[in-house]
N, C-alpha and C positions, 0 to 999 in steps of 0.2 A: 393699644387702644384700637378696638374694632368697632367701626360705625358709631363712634361717640361713647362707647362703653369701655370703662377701664377694667383692669383685671379683677378688682374686688366685685364689681357688678356682675361680671361673667361668672365668677365663682358662686355668688349668691343665686344666680339664675340656674346654674347646674345643680346646686343642692336642692333647689325648689323642684326641679324636674325629677331628681332622684326620689324625693319624698312623694311627689304626686303620682308618678308613673311606675316607679320601681326600677331596679337595676336591670332586670331581665327584659323589660319591654323597650328600654331606650335604644339598644342596637337595632331592633326591628323597626322602630320609628325612624331612626336615622337612615336605615337602608331604604325604607319606603319614601322618605323625603328626598333622598338622592335619586331614586328612580323617577319620582314625580318631576324633579328638576330636569332630568334628562328628557323625559317626554315633553315637557314644556319647551325646551330648546329645540327639540326635533320638530314640533308643531310650528314654532316660530320660524324655523328655517324653511319649512314647506310654504308657509304663508309669504315669506319674503321672496322666494323663488317663483311663486305662482305667476306674478306679472311677467317675468321673463319668458316663461313657458307660453303664456297667453299671447305675448307679443310675437313669438316665433310662429305660433299657430296662425295669427292674423296675417303675418307676412307670407305664409304658405297658402293663404286663401282657404284655410280650413281643410286642406288636403294633407294626407299622411305622406310620409317619406316614400312609402311603397307606391302610392298613387302617382306621385311625381316621377318616380322611376319608370312606371308603366307608360306614362305620357312621353317621357324621353325616348323609350324604346319604340313606341309607335311612330314618333317623329323621324327616327332614323330607319324605319322599315322593318323592325323586329316584332314578331308576334310574341308577347310576353306570357302567353298561356302555358302553364305547367312548368315554368322556370323558377328556380329560387333566386332570391334577390342578388346574391353574390355573383352568380354566373351571368345573370342579366346585366348587372352593372359592368362586369368585365367586357361583355360583348359590345355594350353601348360605347364604352370608352375606346375600345379597339376601332369601332367604326368611325367614331368622331375623330380619332387620331388620323385615320386614313383620309377622311374628308379634309382635314386641316392641312395635310401634306400636299394635296392636289392643288 
């Protein structure tokens, strides 16, 4: 029993669909229904995660991770111009580690 429908009702519904749409169109319809369900769940996941992203943006004050990294670099006396993020982050962490050791 699926959703309040017994096996007899399901068989009647399937026969009705075969008569109405034909045997060759049913697999295409089932495939498109599955794809639609997947898209729906994907959109639902995006919508439920959007508040988390917005909250993180608000906590960062609207700044990107790169902007925050550049501000950290300037605070420890590094000119971030022309440096990629990974090298800049490594230099910042090295300088901050030296400062904390002293």
